[in-house]
C-alpha distance (Angstrom), angle and dihedral (degrees) to the residues before:
residue distance angle dihedral
V1 . . .
P2 3.60 . .
A3 3.84 121.1 .
G4 3.89 114.2 -85.5
N5 3.70 145.7 86.3
Y6 3.87 118.6 -46.3
R7 3.83 139.7 -175.9
V8 3.89 114.0 -145.7
V9 3.76 107.6 -153.7
S10 3.78 130.2 -171.9
H11 3.92 123.0 -175.4
R12 3.73 124.3 170.0
F13 3.76 110.2 -139.9
A14 3.87 96.5 176.2
G15 3.79 136.9 32.6
T16 3.79 121.1 -102.2
L17 3.93 95.3 -126.3
F18 3.85 105.6 92.1
G19 3.73 138.1 96.2
P20 3.89 130.0 61.8
D21 3.94 93.7 -85.8
V22 3.83 96.0 57.4
V23 3.69 114.9 144.8
L24 3.80 107.1 -156.2
P25 3.83 117.6 -126.6
P26 3.81 120.3 -119.0
P27 3.92 115.6 -85.9
G28 3.73 116.5 -83.6
P29 3.82 135.5 66.1
P30 3.86 115.0 -26.4
R31 3.67 118.1 -107.3
A32 3.84 112.6 -99.3
A33 3.89 89.7 -116.1
D34 3.82 91.0 58.7
R35 3.90 93.9 54.0
V36 3.76 123.6 100.3
G37 3.83 107.0 -109.8
S38 3.81 97.7 26.9
F39 3.69 111.6 146.2
A40 3.88 144.1 -179.3
Q41 3.77 131.2 -179.0
Q42 3.81 132.1 -179.4
E43 3.77 134.0 -178.9
I44 3.81 114.7 -126.7
V45 3.95 134.3 -178.4
V46 3.83 116.7 -139.1
S47 3.78 113.8 -160.7
D48 3.89 127.8 155.5
Q49 3.77 92.3 -51.6
D50 3.91 129.2 74.9
V51 3.75 117.5 -101.9
N52 3.74 110.0 -134.0
E53 3.72 141.1 178.3
I54 3.76 98.5 18.9
A55 3.84 107.9 -179.9
L56 3.74 116.9 -152.7
H57 3.81 116.5 -169.8
L58 3.84 109.6 -149.7
R59 3.81 115.9 -140.2
P60 3.83 131.7 -178.5
G61 3.90 118.5 -79.4
V62 3.70 117.7 -111.5
E63 3.83 126.7 -106.5
V64 3.66 121.0 -118.1
S65 3.89 109.0 -162.9
G66 3.80 141.7 159.3
R67 3.69 143.6 121.8
V68 3.68 141.5 -73.5
V69 3.81 120.6 -135.7
F70 3.80 127.6 -168.2
R71 3.88 121.0 -133.7
G72 3.87 127.6 177.3
S73 3.75 128.0 61.9
G74 3.83 92.4 11.3
R75 3.79 94.5 -113.5
R76 3.74 114.1 115.1
P77 3.88 111.9 -132.3
P78 3.83 118.0 -104.9
A79 3.79 119.6 -82.5
D80 3.70 91.4 -108.9
V81 3.83 91.7 57.8
I82 3.82 93.4 49.1
R83 3.98 89.9 50.4
Q84 3.84 87.6 55.0
L85 3.84 93.2 56.4
L86 3.87 118.1 100.9
V87 3.86 123.6 -167.4
F88 3.84 109.5 -146.6
V89 3.78 129.7 -155.2
S90 3.73 102.8 -163.8
P91 3.82 124.1 -173.8
F92 3.78 108.0 -117.8
E93 3.77 96.3 -159.8
P94 3.77 121.5 33.2
H95 3.87 115.5 -123.9
S96 3.76 88.6 -145.8
R97 3.71 139.9 20.9
S98 3.77 87.6 -143.5
F99 3.86 96.6 62.4
P100 3.82 128.4 58.0
I101 3.69 118.6 -118.3
R102 3.92 110.3 -105.3
P103 3.74 121.1 -166.8
F104 3.83 121.2 -148.4
S105 3.75 117.1 -133.9
D106 3.80 140.7 -173.2
G107 3.83 133.3 -170.5
V108 3.78 123.8 -120.1
D109 3.69 112.2 -101.1
A110 3.93 129.0 -140.7
K111 3.86 90.3 -87.3
D112 3.93 93.3 51.0
G113 3.72 90.2 -105.2
F114 3.81 132.9 129.9
A115 3.75 137.2 -174.1
I116 3.80 127.4 -166.2
P117 3.92 109.8 -168.8
Y118 3.78 103.3 -174.6
S119 3.77 112.9 69.6
A120 3.88 123.5 127.7
P121 3.72 119.4 -156.0
G122 3.75 113.3 -77.7
R123 3.85 143.7 93.0
Y124 3.85 115.5 -55.8
L125 3.68 143.4 175.2
L126 3.84 118.9 -130.5
T127 3.80 112.9 -149.2
V128 3.72 141.5 148.4
N129 3.78 132.6 -148.0
D130 3.87 116.4 -103.9
S131 3.82 125.2 -131.4
A132 3.78 133.7 -167.7
S133 3.83 89.9 -92.8
A134 3.77 104.4 31.7
S135 4.00 126.7 43.5
L136 3.76 128.9 175.0
L137 3.71 114.2 -90.6
G138 3.83 100.3 173.2
V139 3.76 150.4 -33.0
S140 3.71 128.1 -137.6
V141 3.91 136.9 177.5
A142 3.74 117.3 -155.2
G143 4.00 89.0 -14.8
K144 3.83 91.7 -52.9
P145 3.84 115.1 122.4
V146 3.83 111.1 -122.2
T147 3.90 103.3 160.7
A148 3.85 107.4 152.5
R149 3.81 90.9 -2.8
P150 3.85 126.4 107.1
I151 3.58 119.1 -110.1
V152 3.81 125.5 -154.3
I153 3.84 116.1 -123.0
G154 3.77 114.3 -163.3
S155 3.76 131.2 -171.9
T156 3.88 97.3 -68.6
N157 3.77 130.1 73.3
L158 3.86 117.9 -84.6
S159 3.75 109.2 -141.9
D160 3.81 108.8 156.9
V161 3.94 101.2 77.8
L162 3.64 116.4 137.7
I163 3.86 119.2 -170.4
E164 3.89 117.1 -168.6
M165 3.79 117.5 -153.4
T166 3.84 123.6 -171.6
D167 3.74 136.1 -167.2
R168 3.94 89.3 -146.5
P169 3.71 105.8 66.2
A170 3.85 117.0 -170.1
E171 3.81 117.1 -95.6
V172 3.72 130.6 -147.2
T173 3.94 112.7 -148.6
G174 3.70 133.2 168.8
T175 3.81 146.8 126.8
V176 3.88 125.4 -97.8
R177 3.81 108.2 -135.3
S178 3.85 132.5 -168.8
R179 3.67 123.7 -123.4
A180 3.67 89.9 -92.9
G181 3.91 89.6 59.5
S182 3.96 96.7 -110.7
P183 3.81 119.6 124.2
D184 3.87 108.0 -87.4
A185 3.86 106.6 -130.6
N186 3.75 92.5 -172.0
A187 3.89 92.7 60.1
G188 3.73 123.9 111.6
């Protein structure tokens, strides 16, 4: 690589217990390095010498949690609609051009909460899927609006996320007019 400042990043997206030749670990809590979501990162400087024996110590991913509230007509969506909602924590910038960006998600529980335990430090977007009866109204973290803006997740849990949903999504309406100012019947 060319000389310069770099960040070496490791993020486990899958567990280590798979395949026909698996040797099961001893009983007890799994090592942090074996858990989905564990991560490590280290800044390095490359000059005219090779950089060897970089040691990365994986630690568990942080948890992003919060609650979903419903605004609009005042009626809460039916339970089957709420069970279909997924909250997504999507990486805003890929760590590598070689690996696809993979968001983590969690469903909304019976108390309108969610917890996504696998995030590594970085910049993320917080979103939720829409349904016919519930659309995203806004996202805030610690009371600060962050809808459609990346947030920075550090090395500690983020527990004050609020996602607002509505049954009254905004609409965009209008008329397409020709240069002469009359409605254009051929416009799509």
